[in-house]
All heavy atoms as TSV, in Angstrom:
chain	resi	resn	atom	element	x	y	z
A	1	MET	N	N	-5.679	-27.591	14.694
A	1	MET	CA	C	-7.088	-27.493	14.408
A	1	MET	C	C	-7.367	-26.071	13.950
A	1	MET	O	O	-7.151	-25.119	14.673
A	1	MET	CB	C	-7.856	-27.825	15.686
A	1	MET	CG	C	-9.313	-27.619	15.604
A	1	MET	SD	S	-10.045	-28.211	17.150
A	1	MET	CE	C	-11.484	-27.228	17.158
A	2	GLY	N	N	-7.818	-25.913	12.752
A	2	GLY	CA	C	-8.130	-24.585	12.260
A	2	GLY	C	C	-9.477	-24.578	11.577
A	2	GLY	O	O	-9.717	-25.371	10.691
A	3	HIS	N	N	-10.324	-23.691	12.030
A	3	HIS	CA	C	-11.636	-23.547	11.411
A	3	HIS	C	C	-11.633	-22.278	10.586
A	3	HIS	O	O	-11.599	-21.182	11.127
A	3	HIS	CB	C	-12.744	-23.471	12.470
A	3	HIS	CG	C	-12.993	-24.756	13.162
A	3	HIS	ND1	N	-13.764	-25.747	12.631
A	3	HIS	CD2	C	-12.533	-25.240	14.336
A	3	HIS	CE1	C	-13.791	-26.771	13.450
A	3	HIS	NE2	N	-13.048	-26.490	14.496
A	4	ALA	N	N	-11.647	-22.425	9.296
A	4	ALA	CA	C	-11.682	-21.264	8.420
A	4	ALA	C	C	-13.116	-20.821	8.162
A	4	ALA	O	O	-13.349	-19.705	7.758
A	4	ALA	CB	C	-10.987	-21.588	7.101
A	5	GLU	N	N	-14.048	-21.704	8.414
A	5	GLU	CA	C	-15.454	-21.401	8.160
A	5	GLU	C	C	-16.184	-21.144	9.481
A	5	GLU	O	O	-15.932	-21.826	10.472
A	5	GLU	CB	C	-16.094	-22.591	7.447
A	5	GLU	CG	C	-15.262	-23.093	6.298
A	5	GLU	CD	C	-16.039	-23.169	5.016
A	5	GLU	OE1	O	-17.255	-23.052	5.046
A	5	GLU	OE2	O	-15.381	-23.342	3.991
A	6	PRO	N	N	-17.083	-20.183	9.489
A	6	PRO	CA	C	-17.851	-19.920	10.710
A	6	PRO	C	C	-18.718	-21.123	11.092
A	6	PRO	O	O	-19.140	-21.888	10.223
A	6	PRO	CB	C	-18.740	-18.731	10.340
A	6	PRO	CG	C	-18.263	-18.227	9.031
A	6	PRO	CD	C	-17.433	-19.296	8.401
A	7	ILE	N	N	-18.960	-21.270	12.380
A	7	ILE	CA	C	-19.894	-22.296	12.839
A	7	ILE	C	C	-21.064	-21.586	13.502
A	7	ILE	O	O	-20.926	-20.484	14.023
A	7	ILE	CB	C	-19.230	-23.308	13.797
A	7	ILE	CG1	C	-18.679	-22.622	15.038
A	7	ILE	CG2	C	-18.130	-24.069	13.089
A	7	ILE	CD1	C	-18.162	-23.589	16.077
A	8	SER	N	N	-22.199	-22.228	13.459
A	8	SER	CA	C	-23.408	-21.600	13.996
A	8	SER	C	C	-23.468	-21.736	15.515
A	8	SER	O	O	-22.788	-22.578	16.112
A	8	SER	CB	C	-24.647	-22.259	13.386
A	8	SER	OG	O	-24.823	-23.564	13.925
A	9	ALA	N	N	-24.289	-20.911	16.127
A	9	ALA	CA	C	-24.500	-20.997	17.575
A	9	ALA	C	C	-25.026	-22.377	17.944
A	9	ALA	O	O	-24.636	-22.950	18.964
A	9	ALA	CB	C	-25.461	-19.904	18.030
A	10	ASP	N	N	-25.904	-22.948	17.113
A	10	ASP	CA	C	-26.439	-24.284	17.385
A	10	ASP	C	C	-25.326	-25.336	17.380
A	10	ASP	O	O	-25.325	-26.254	18.208
A	10	ASP	CB	C	-27.507	-24.670	16.360
A	10	ASP	CG	C	-28.807	-23.903	16.553
A	10	ASP	OD1	O	-29.035	-23.369	17.659
A	10	ASP	OD2	O	-29.598	-23.848	15.591
A	11	GLU	N	N	-24.377	-25.201	16.463
A	11	GLU	CA	C	-23.257	-26.151	16.414
A	11	GLU	C	C	-22.380	-26.037	17.660
A	11	GLU	O	O	-21.903	-27.047	18.189
A	11	GLU	CB	C	-22.415	-25.922	15.156
A	11	GLU	CG	C	-23.123	-26.340	13.885
A	11	GLU	CD	C	-22.369	-25.923	12.637
A	11	GLU	OE1	O	-21.968	-24.742	12.532
A	11	GLU	OE2	O	-22.171	-26.797	11.776
A	12	VAL	N	N	-22.192	-24.823	18.148
A	12	VAL	CA	C	-21.407	-24.621	19.373
A	12	VAL	C	C	-22.111	-25.278	20.549
A	12	VAL	O	O	-21.502	-25.996	21.340
A	12	VAL	CB	C	-21.170	-23.121	19.641
A	12	VAL	CG1	C	-20.529	-22.905	21.004
A	12	VAL	CG2	C	-20.324	-22.509	18.545
A	13	VAL	N	N	-23.411	-25.055	20.664
A	13	VAL	CA	C	-24.188	-25.651	21.762
A	13	VAL	C	C	-24.121	-27.168	21.688
A	13	VAL	O	O	-23.891	-27.839	22.706
A	13	VAL	CB	C	-25.652	-25.155	21.733
A	13	VAL	CG1	C	-26.527	-25.948	22.699
A	13	VAL	CG2	C	-25.706	-23.668	22.058
A	14	GLU	N	N	-24.298	-27.739	20.506
A	14	GLU	CA	C	-24.215	-29.197	20.342
A	14	GLU	C	C	-22.850	-29.723	20.782
A	14	GLU	O	O	-22.752	-30.739	21.462
A	14	GLU	CB	C	-24.477	-29.588	18.882
A	14	GLU	CG	C	-25.911	-29.450	18.454
A	14	GLU	CD	C	-26.099	-29.714	16.962
A	14	GLU	OE1	O	-25.180	-30.278	16.330
A	14	GLU	OE2	O	-27.159	-29.345	16.449
A	15	HIS	N	N	-21.800	-29.018	20.406
A	15	HIS	CA	C	-20.442	-29.427	20.777
A	15	HIS	C	C	-20.267	-29.411	22.294
A	15	HIS	O	O	-19.762	-30.370	22.888
A	15	HIS	CB	C	-19.420	-28.514	20.101
A	15	HIS	CG	C	-18.018	-28.748	20.527
A	15	HIS	ND1	N	-17.312	-29.875	20.169
A	15	HIS	CD2	C	-17.182	-28.001	21.294
A	15	HIS	CE1	C	-16.097	-29.819	20.703
A	15	HIS	NE2	N	-16.004	-28.694	21.383
A	16	TYR	N	N	-20.692	-28.331	22.935
A	16	TYR	CA	C	-20.568	-28.228	24.390
A	16	TYR	C	C	-21.411	-29.287	25.100
A	16	TYR	O	O	-20.963	-29.872	26.090
A	16	TYR	CB	C	-20.951	-26.827	24.864
A	16	TYR	CG	C	-19.774	-25.893	24.903
A	16	TYR	CD1	C	-19.173	-25.441	23.730
A	16	TYR	CD2	C	-19.242	-25.461	26.101
A	16	TYR	CE1	C	-18.087	-24.593	23.757
A	16	TYR	CE2	C	-18.151	-24.614	26.148
A	16	TYR	CZ	C	-17.576	-24.177	24.969
A	16	TYR	OH	O	-16.500	-23.350	25.003
A	17	GLU	N	N	-22.590	-29.543	24.610
A	17	GLU	CA	C	-23.441	-30.574	25.225
A	17	GLU	C	C	-22.792	-31.954	25.110
A	17	GLU	O	O	-22.792	-32.724	26.068
A	17	GLU	CB	C	-24.832	-30.574	24.595
A	17	GLU	CG	C	-25.665	-29.377	25.014
A	17	GLU	CD	C	-27.000	-29.288	24.287
A	17	GLU	OE1	O	-27.182	-29.952	23.239
A	17	GLU	OE2	O	-27.865	-28.528	24.773
A	18	ALA	N	N	-22.246	-32.258	23.940
A	18	ALA	CA	C	-21.600	-33.560	23.743
A	18	ALA	C	C	-20.389	-33.700	24.661
A	18	ALA	O	O	-20.176	-34.766	25.261
A	18	ALA	CB	C	-21.175	-33.724	22.275
A	19	MET	N	N	-19.617	-32.638	24.816
A	19	MET	CA	C	-18.459	-32.707	25.702
A	19	MET	C	C	-18.883	-32.868	27.157
A	19	MET	O	O	-18.248	-33.602	27.915
A	19	MET	CB	C	-17.584	-31.473	25.520
A	19	MET	CG	C	-16.898	-31.468	24.166
A	19	MET	SD	S	-15.584	-30.266	24.078
A	19	MET	CE	C	-14.408	-31.013	25.168
A	20	ALA	N	N	-19.944	-32.184	27.556
A	20	ALA	CA	C	-20.438	-32.305	28.935
A	20	ALA	C	C	-20.878	-33.738	29.216
A	20	ALA	O	O	-20.647	-34.265	30.315
A	20	ALA	CB	C	-21.579	-31.333	29.182
A	21	GLU	N	N	-21.496	-34.382	28.240
A	21	GLU	CA	C	-21.914	-35.778	28.404
A	21	GLU	C	C	-20.712	-36.694	28.604
A	21	GLU	O	O	-20.835	-37.759	29.199
A	21	GLU	CB	C	-22.737	-36.228	27.196
A	21	GLU	CG	C	-24.106	-35.596	27.139
A	21	GLU	CD	C	-24.859	-35.920	25.859
A	21	GLU	OE1	O	-24.382	-36.749	25.053
A	21	GLU	OE2	O	-25.939	-35.334	25.666
A	22	GLU	N	N	-19.541	-36.279	28.099
A	22	GLU	CA	C	-18.317	-37.058	28.251
A	22	GLU	C	C	-17.508	-36.604	29.476
A	22	GLU	O	O	-16.341	-36.931	29.612
A	22	GLU	CB	C	-17.465	-36.932	26.983
A	22	GLU	CG	C	-18.144	-37.507	25.763
A	22	GLU	CD	C	-17.387	-37.214	24.474
A	22	GLU	OE1	O	-16.280	-36.620	24.536
A	22	GLU	OE2	O	-17.902	-37.568	23.412
A	23	SER	N	N	-18.151	-35.817	30.359
A	23	SER	CA	C	-17.552	-35.321	31.609
A	23	SER	C	C	-16.397	-34.351	31.408
A	23	SER	O	O	-15.538	-34.202	32.273
A	23	SER	CB	C	-17.106	-36.488	32.501
A	23	SER	OG	O	-18.209	-37.279	32.839
A	24	ALA	N	N	-16.355	-33.671	30.273
A	24	ALA	CA	C	-15.331	-32.643	30.049
A	24	ALA	C	C	-15.632	-31.435	30.921
A	24	ALA	O	O	-16.782	-31.199	31.315
A	24	ALA	CB	C	-15.300	-32.231	28.579
A	25	ARG	N	N	-14.610	-30.672	31.243
A	25	ARG	CA	C	-14.754	-29.423	31.991
A	25	ARG	C	C	-14.392	-28.302	31.034
A	25	ARG	O	O	-13.268	-28.209	30.556
A	25	ARG	CB	C	-13.822	-29.390	33.203
A	25	ARG	CG	C	-14.007	-30.547	34.169
A	25	ARG	CD	C	-15.370	-30.460	34.871
A	25	ARG	NE	N	-15.458	-31.437	35.935
A	25	ARG	CZ	C	-15.981	-32.646	35.804
A	25	ARG	NH1	N	-16.438	-33.040	34.631
A	25	ARG	NH2	N	-16.054	-33.452	36.829
A	26	GLN	N	N	-15.356	-27.426	30.760
A	26	GLN	CA	C	-15.170	-26.396	29.739
A	26	GLN	C	C	-15.052	-25.011	30.363
A	26	GLN	O	O	-15.641	-24.728	31.402
A	26	GLN	CB	C	-16.354	-26.437	28.780
A	26	GLN	CG	C	-16.506	-27.808	28.151
A	26	GLN	CD	C	-17.930	-28.119	27.772
A	26	GLN	OE1	O	-18.860	-27.755	28.464
A	26	GLN	NE2	N	-18.094	-28.794	26.655
A	27	PHE	N	N	-14.284	-24.148	29.699
A	27	PHE	CA	C	-14.031	-22.799	30.173
A	27	PHE	C	C	-14.112	-21.824	29.008
A	27	PHE	O	O	-13.718	-22.154	27.897
A	27	PHE	CB	C	-12.610	-22.683	30.757
A	27	PHE	CG	C	-12.281	-23.725	31.770
A	27	PHE	CD1	C	-11.707	-24.922	31.379
A	27	PHE	CD2	C	-12.559	-23.528	33.111
A	27	PHE	CE1	C	-11.391	-25.899	32.310
A	27	PHE	CE2	C	-12.253	-24.502	34.051
A	27	PHE	CZ	C	-11.670	-25.688	33.651
A	28	LEU	N	N	-14.598	-20.619	29.281
A	28	LEU	CA	C	-14.546	-19.542	28.299
A	28	LEU	C	C	-13.369	-18.651	28.670
A	28	LEU	O	O	-13.110	-18.408	29.849
A	28	LEU	CB	C	-15.849	-18.740	28.294
A	28	LEU	CG	C	-17.093	-19.530	27.879
A	28	LEU	CD1	C	-18.334	-18.653	27.991
A	28	LEU	CD2	C	-16.945	-20.088	26.477
A	29	LEU	N	N	-12.641	-18.167	27.676
A	29	LEU	CA	C	-11.447	-17.351	27.902
A	29	LEU	C	C	-11.723	-15.898	27.525
A	29	LEU	O	O	-12.171	-15.621	26.409
A	29	LEU	CB	C	-10.284	-17.891	27.059
A	29	LEU	CG	C	-9.973	-19.379	27.240
A	29	LEU	CD1	C	-8.899	-19.816	26.251
A	29	LEU	CD2	C	-9.564	-19.671	28.665
A	30	PHE	N	N	-11.478	-15.003	28.454
A	30	PHE	CA	C	-11.732	-13.584	28.245
A	30	PHE	C	C	-10.439	-12.796	28.396
A	30	PHE	O	O	-9.570	-13.154	29.185
A	30	PHE	CB	C	-12.734	-13.060	29.276
A	30	PHE	CG	C	-14.125	-13.592	29.082
A	30	PHE	CD1	C	-14.506	-14.791	29.648
A	30	PHE	CD2	C	-15.050	-12.887	28.327
A	30	PHE	CE1	C	-15.793	-15.287	29.475
A	30	PHE	CE2	C	-16.335	-13.378	28.145
A	30	PHE	CZ	C	-16.704	-14.581	28.720
A	31	LEU	N	N	-10.321	-11.716	27.640
A	31	LEU	CA	C	-9.228	-10.768	27.778
A	31	LEU	C	C	-9.849	-9.382	27.791
A	31	LEU	O	O	-10.560	-9.008	26.845
A	31	LEU	CB	C	-8.236	-10.896	26.611
A	31	LEU	CG	C	-7.065	-9.916	26.615
A	31	LEU	CD1	C	-6.177	-10.145	27.837
A	31	LEU	CD2	C	-6.257	-10.057	25.330
A	32	ASP	N	N	-9.638	-8.663	28.870
A	32	ASP	CA	C	-10.218	-7.320	29.034
A	32	ASP	C	C	-11.729	-7.326	28.805
A	32	ASP	O	O	-12.280	-6.437	28.159
A	32	ASP	CB	C	-9.543	-6.316	28.093
A	32	ASP	CG	C	-8.061	-6.142	28.403
A	32	ASP	OD1	O	-7.687	-6.267	29.591
A	32	ASP	OD2	O	-7.285	-5.899	27.463
A	33	GLY	N	N	-12.396	-8.366	29.305
A	33	GLY	CA	C	-13.848	-8.459	29.215
A	33	GLY	C	C	-14.377	-8.937	27.873
A	33	GLY	O	O	-15.582	-9.041	27.684
A	34	LYS	N	N	-13.500	-9.243	26.928
A	34	LYS	CA	C	-13.917	-9.677	25.592
A	34	LYS	C	C	-13.657	-11.176	25.429
A	34	LYS	O	O	-12.565	-11.656	25.744
A	34	LYS	CB	C	-13.137	-8.900	24.528
A	34	LYS	CG	C	-13.509	-9.242	23.113
A	34	LYS	CD	C	-12.713	-8.405	22.124
A	34	LYS	CE	C	-13.004	-8.846	20.706
A	34	LYS	NZ	N	-12.140	-8.161	19.745
A	35	LEU	N	N	-14.656	-11.909	24.939
A	35	LEU	CA	C	-14.496	-13.341	24.709
A	35	LEU	C	C	-13.434	-13.561	23.645
A	35	LEU	O	O	-13.518	-13.031	22.544
A	35	LEU	CB	C	-15.818	-13.965	24.257
A	35	LEU	CG	C	-15.781	-15.463	23.950
A	35	LEU	CD1	C	-15.427	-16.279	25.194
A	35	LEU	CD2	C	-17.111	-15.924	23.373
A	36	MET	N	N	-12.400	-14.344	24.001
A	36	MET	CA	C	-11.278	-14.575	23.086
A	36	MET	C	C	-11.188	-16.022	22.617
A	36	MET	O	O	-10.514	-16.316	21.645
A	36	MET	CB	C	-9.960	-14.201	23.767
A	36	MET	CG	C	-9.886	-12.745	24.185
A	36	MET	SD	S	-10.178	-11.578	22.852
A	36	MET	CE	C	-8.641	-11.684	21.982
A	37	GLY	N	N	-11.842	-16.937	23.340
A	37	GLY	CA	C	-11.748	-18.339	22.962
A	37	GLY	C	C	-12.326	-19.229	24.034
A	37	GLY	O	O	-13.044	-18.771	24.917
A	38	ASP	N	N	-12.006	-20.496	23.941
A	38	ASP	CA	C	-12.458	-21.434	24.952
A	38	ASP	C	C	-11.392	-22.485	25.199
A	38	ASP	O	O	-10.413	-22.580	24.466
A	38	ASP	CB	C	-13.802	-22.071	24.578
A	38	ASP	CG	C	-13.731	-22.978	23.362
A	38	ASP	OD1	O	-12.645	-23.162	22.790
A	38	ASP	OD2	O	-14.764	-23.519	22.993
A	39	ALA	N	N	-11.586	-23.237	26.284
A	39	ALA	CA	C	-10.643	-24.283	26.654
A	39	ALA	C	C	-11.421	-25.389	27.346
A	39	ALA	O	O	-12.559	-25.183	27.763
A	39	ALA	CB	C	-9.573	-23.723	27.587
A	40	ASP	N	N	-10.796	-26.543	27.432
A	40	ASP	CA	C	-11.441	-27.625	28.167
A	40	ASP	C	C	-10.427	-28.647	28.633
A	40	ASP	O	O	-9.336	-28.754	28.086
A	40	ASP	CB	C	-12.527	-28.301	27.323
A	40	ASP	CG	C	-11.983	-28.949	26.069
A	40	ASP	OD1	O	-11.420	-30.052	26.176
A	40	ASP	OD2	O	-12.121	-28.355	24.990
A	41	LEU	N	N	-10.825	-29.348	29.667
A	41	LEU	CA	C	-10.138	-30.550	30.113
A	41	LEU	C	C	-11.005	-31.695	29.634
A	41	LEU	O	O	-12.207	-31.724	29.902
A	41	LEU	CB	C	-10.004	-30.584	31.629
A	41	LEU	CG	C	-9.097	-29.527	32.236
A	41	LEU	CD1	C	-9.210	-29.546	33.752
A	41	LEU	CD2	C	-7.662	-29.748	31.812
A	42	ARG	N	N	-10.420	-32.639	28.918
A	42	ARG	CA	C	-11.196	-33.755	28.375
A	42	ARG	C	C	-10.446	-35.050	28.629
A	42	ARG	O	O	-9.262	-35.034	28.957
A	42	ARG	CB	C	-11.461	-33.574	26.894
A	42	ARG	CG	C	-10.198	-33.412	26.077
A	42	ARG	CD	C	-10.452	-33.270	24.606
A	42	ARG	NE	N	-10.848	-31.902	24.283
A	42	ARG	CZ	C	-10.935	-31.432	23.070
A	42	ARG	NH1	N	-10.651	-32.196	22.038
A	42	ARG	NH2	N	-11.313	-30.205	22.852
A	43	GLY	N	N	-11.125	-36.151	28.488
A	43	GLY	CA	C	-10.503	-37.442	28.725
A	43	GLY	C	C	-10.044	-37.588	30.163
A	43	GLY	O	O	-9.021	-38.202	30.430
A	44	ILE	N	N	-10.796	-36.985	31.076
A	44	ILE	CA	C	-10.424	-37.024	32.492
A	44	ILE	C	C	-10.545	-38.458	32.983
A	44	ILE	O	O	-11.604	-39.075	32.892
A	44	ILE	CB	C	-11.326	-36.082	33.311
A	44	ILE	CG1	C	-11.184	-34.651	32.782
A	44	ILE	CG2	C	-11.004	-36.185	34.792
A	44	ILE	CD1	C	-12.203	-33.683	33.338
A	45	ASP	N	N	-9.406	-38.982	33.486
A	45	ASP	CA	C	-9.400	-40.374	33.928
A	45	ASP	C	C	-8.258	-40.606	34.901
A	45	ASP	O	O	-7.094	-40.346	34.560
A	45	ASP	CB	C	-9.252	-41.309	32.722
A	45	ASP	CG	C	-9.305	-42.776	33.099
A	45	ASP	OD1	O	-10.121	-43.146	33.962
A	45	ASP	OD2	O	-8.521	-43.545	32.526
A	46	ASN	N	N	-8.604	-41.046	36.078
A	46	ASN	CA	C	-7.603	-41.467	37.053
A	46	ASN	C	C	-6.532	-40.402	37.302
A	46	ASN	O	O	-5.330	-40.687	37.314
A	46	ASN	CB	C	-6.953	-42.772	36.585
A	46	ASN	CG	C	-6.346	-43.545	37.737
A	46	ASN	OD1	O	-6.745	-43.375	38.882
A	46	ASN	ND2	N	-5.392	-44.394	37.428
A	47	GLY	N	N	-6.977	-39.150	37.460
A	47	GLY	CA	C	-6.053	-38.063	37.773
A	47	GLY	C	C	-5.321	-37.459	36.592
A	47	GLY	O	O	-4.436	-36.625	36.772
A	48	THR	N	N	-5.654	-37.857	35.382
A	48	THR	CA	C	-5.029	-37.276	34.198
A	48	THR	C	C	-6.107	-36.713	33.274
A	48	THR	O	O	-7.280	-37.082	33.381
A	48	THR	CB	C	-4.203	-38.311	33.405
A	48	THR	OG1	O	-5.084	-39.313	32.897
A	48	THR	CG2	C	-3.136	-38.944	34.282
A	49	ALA	N	N	-5.718	-35.821	32.384
A	49	ALA	CA	C	-6.654	-35.238	31.419
A	49	ALA	C	C	-5.866	-34.608	30.275
A	49	ALA	O	O	-4.683	-34.305	30.402
A	49	ALA	CB	C	-7.533	-34.183	32.079
A	50	GLU	N	N	-6.542	-34.418	29.167
A	50	GLU	CA	C	-5.992	-33.674	28.043
A	50	GLU	C	C	-6.525	-32.249	28.150
A	50	GLU	O	O	-7.684	-32.028	28.489
A	50	GLU	CB	C	-6.463	-34.302	26.739
A	50	GLU	CG	C	-6.037	-33.556	25.502
A	50	GLU	CD	C	-6.609	-34.153	24.229
A	50	GLU	OE1	O	-7.157	-35.261	24.264
A	50	GLU	OE2	O	-6.501	-33.486	23.185
A	51	PHE	N	N	-5.677	-31.273	27.873
A	51	PHE	CA	C	-6.067	-29.873	27.889
A	51	PHE	C	C	-6.090	-29.369	26.457
A	51	PHE	O	O	-5.132	-29.557	25.711
A	51	PHE	CB	C	-5.069	-29.047	28.723
A	51	PHE	CG	C	-5.363	-27.578	28.750
A	51	PHE	CD1	C	-6.463	-27.100	29.420
A	51	PHE	CD2	C	-4.544	-26.676	28.098
A	51	PHE	CE1	C	-6.742	-25.737	29.453
A	51	PHE	CE2	C	-4.802	-25.319	28.124
A	51	PHE	CZ	C	-5.905	-24.857	28.814
A	52	ALA	N	N	-7.187	-28.751	26.057
A	52	ALA	CA	C	-7.308	-28.200	24.702
A	52	ALA	C	C	-7.780	-26.750	24.820
A	52	ALA	O	O	-8.548	-26.418	25.720
A	52	ALA	CB	C	-8.306	-29.008	23.886
A	53	PHE	N	N	-7.311	-25.913	23.908
A	53	PHE	CA	C	-7.782	-24.538	23.912
A	53	PHE	C	C	-7.844	-23.997	22.495
A	53	PHE	O	O	-7.167	-24.482	21.594
A	53	PHE	CB	C	-6.915	-23.637	24.804
A	53	PHE	CG	C	-5.488	-23.528	24.361
A	53	PHE	CD1	C	-5.082	-22.494	23.547
A	53	PHE	CD2	C	-4.553	-24.454	24.772
A	53	PHE	CE1	C	-3.762	-22.391	23.135
A	53	PHE	CE2	C	-3.228	-24.361	24.374
A	53	PHE	CZ	C	-2.847	-23.328	23.553
A	54	MET	N	N	-8.688	-22.992	22.314
A	54	MET	CA	C	-8.864	-22.355	21.024
A	54	MET	C	C	-8.948	-20.853	21.259
A	54	MET	O	O	-9.739	-20.396	22.073
A	54	MET	CB	C	-10.156	-22.847	20.360
A	54	MET	CG	C	-10.337	-22.435	18.913
A	54	MET	SD	S	-10.964	-20.772	18.587
A	54	MET	CE	C	-12.503	-20.747	19.433
A	55	ILE	N	N	-8.086	-20.115	20.572
A	55	ILE	CA	C	-8.138	-18.655	20.611
A	55	ILE	C	C	-8.751	-18.211	19.296
A	55	ILE	O	O	-8.232	-18.520	18.226
A	55	ILE	CB	C	-6.728	-18.033	20.778
A	55	ILE	CG1	C	-6.040	-18.577	22.025
A	55	ILE	CG2	C	-6.804	-16.519	20.792
A	55	ILE	CD1	C	-6.759	-18.295	23.327
A	56	GLY	N	N	-9.885	-17.531	19.375
A	56	GLY	CA	C	-10.635	-17.182	18.183
A	56	GLY	C	C	-10.136	-15.962	17.440
A	56	GLY	O	O	-10.173	-15.906	16.219
A	57	ALA	N	N	-9.652	-14.974	18.162
A	57	ALA	CA	C	-9.217	-13.739	17.515
A	57	ALA	C	C	-7.835	-13.939	16.900
A	57	ALA	O	O	-6.869	-14.201	17.600
A	57	ALA	CB	C	-9.191	-12.598	18.525
A	58	ARG	N	N	-7.739	-13.843	15.587
A	58	ARG	CA	C	-6.466	-14.089	14.886
A	58	ARG	C	C	-5.329	-13.226	15.432
A	58	ARG	O	O	-4.202	-13.675	15.533
A	58	ARG	CB	C	-6.619	-13.832	13.393
A	58	ARG	CG	C	-7.551	-14.793	12.710
A	58	ARG	CD	C	-6.777	-15.945	12.148
A	58	ARG	NE	N	-7.702	-16.813	11.422
A	58	ARG	CZ	C	-7.639	-18.111	11.466
A	58	ARG	NH1	N	-6.710	-18.704	12.162
A	58	ARG	NH2	N	-8.492	-18.850	10.802
A	59	ASP	N	N	-5.627	-11.977	15.804
A	59	ASP	CA	C	-4.557	-11.096	16.278
A	59	ASP	C	C	-4.039	-11.486	17.658
A	59	ASP	O	O	-3.012	-10.979	18.099
A	59	ASP	CB	C	-5.004	-9.637	16.265
A	59	ASP	CG	C	-6.128	-9.344	17.247
A	59	ASP	OD1	O	-6.896	-10.263	17.602
A	59	ASP	OD2	O	-6.253	-8.168	17.644
A	60	GLN	N	N	-4.726	-12.404	18.361
A	60	GLN	CA	C	-4.278	-12.851	19.675
A	60	GLN	C	C	-3.675	-14.250	19.653
A	60	GLN	O	O	-3.108	-14.698	20.645
A	60	GLN	CB	C	-5.448	-12.826	20.667
A	60	GLN	CG	C	-5.964	-11.438	20.951
A	60	GLN	CD	C	-4.904	-10.551	21.581
A	60	GLN	OE1	O	-4.223	-10.947	22.521
A	60	GLN	NE2	N	-4.741	-9.349	21.047
A	61	GLN	N	N	-3.780	-14.953	18.542
A	61	GLN	CA	C	-3.249	-16.315	18.462
A	61	GLN	C	C	-1.731	-16.294	18.570
A	61	GLN	O	O	-1.075	-15.442	17.996
A	61	GLN	CB	C	-3.694	-16.990	17.169
A	61	GLN	CG	C	-5.176	-17.247	17.147
A	61	GLN	CD	C	-5.662	-17.865	15.850
A	61	GLN	OE1	O	-4.890	-18.150	14.948
A	61	GLN	NE2	N	-6.964	-18.076	15.764
A	62	GLY	N	N	-1.194	-17.217	19.343
A	62	GLY	CA	C	0.241	-17.335	19.509
A	62	GLY	C	C	0.838	-16.375	20.520
A	62	GLY	O	O	2.042	-16.334	20.711
A	63	LYS	N	N	0.005	-15.592	21.175
A	63	LYS	CA	C	0.496	-14.638	22.172
A	63	LYS	C	C	0.180	-15.156	23.568
A	63	LYS	O	O	-0.875	-15.709	23.811
A	63	LYS	CB	C	-0.159	-13.271	21.986
A	63	LYS	CG	C	0.201	-12.615	20.687
A	63	LYS	CD	C	-0.414	-11.258	20.586
A	63	LYS	CE	C	-0.042	-10.607	19.266
A	63	LYS	NZ	N	-0.599	-9.282	19.141
A	64	ALA	N	N	1.095	-14.951	24.457
A	64	ALA	CA	C	0.873	-15.306	25.864
A	64	ALA	C	C	0.542	-14.034	26.624
A	64	ALA	O	O	1.058	-12.962	26.318
A	64	ALA	CB	C	2.097	-15.972	26.440
A	65	SER	N	N	-0.295	-14.153	27.613
A	65	SER	CA	C	-0.669	-13.011	28.420
A	65	SER	C	C	-0.705	-13.425	29.876
A	65	SER	O	O	-1.061	-14.567	30.182
A	65	SER	CB	C	-2.049	-12.509	27.989
A	65	SER	OG	O	-2.463	-11.438	28.815
A	66	ALA	N	N	-0.356	-12.520	30.749
A	66	ALA	CA	C	-0.441	-12.812	32.175
A	66	ALA	C	C	-1.896	-12.965	32.559
A	66	ALA	O	O	-2.758	-12.250	32.037
A	66	ALA	CB	C	0.197	-11.684	32.965
A	67	PRO	N	N	-2.211	-13.893	33.466
A	67	PRO	CA	C	-3.601	-14.077	33.887
A	67	PRO	C	C	-4.150	-12.814	34.537
A	67	PRO	O	O	-3.416	-12.070	35.183
A	67	PRO	CB	C	-3.536	-15.217	34.900
A	67	PRO	CG	C	-2.160	-15.746	34.867
A	67	PRO	CD	C	-1.302	-14.785	34.129
A	68	SER	N	N	-5.414	-12.600	34.366
A	68	SER	CA	C	-6.093	-11.468	34.971
A	68	SER	C	C	-6.190	-11.692	36.476
A	68	SER	O	O	-6.303	-12.800	36.950
A	68	SER	CB	C	-7.497	-11.331	34.369
A	68	SER	OG	O	-8.227	-10.377	35.080
A	69	SER	N	N	-6.165	-10.619	37.229
A	69	SER	CA	C	-6.270	-10.735	38.692
A	69	SER	C	C	-7.691	-10.521	39.168
A	69	SER	O	O	-7.919	-10.105	40.277
A	69	SER	CB	C	-5.327	-9.723	39.343
A	69	SER	OG	O	-5.679	-8.409	38.951
A	70	ARG	N	N	-8.665	-10.809	38.328
A	70	ARG	CA	C	-10.076	-10.611	38.699
A	70	ARG	C	C	-10.524	-11.611	39.691
A	70	ARG	O	O	-10.436	-12.670	39.845
A	70	ARG	CB	C	-10.969	-10.719	37.480
A	70	ARG	CG	C	-10.829	-9.532	36.606
A	70	ARG	CD	C	-11.883	-9.573	35.581
A	70	ARG	NE	N	-11.211	-9.687	34.286
A	70	ARG	CZ	C	-11.832	-9.834	33.166
A	70	ARG	NH1	N	-13.116	-9.937	33.141
A	70	ARG	NH2	N	-11.210	-9.884	32.043
């Protein structure tokens, strides 16, 4: 999934609202206090779910980082 075009704040809100209606669990991803992307658990059913994530900053895509101890 690659978005080359910017999306509006309204489109983001609509997306999050639609996912919440489908019982998805959404998370914002931060690195050193800076928003880097988002993630969610979707299709939650009978103890299983799909995990999806998006890293927005191109220079951070494909890199793994140790979790913050905050």
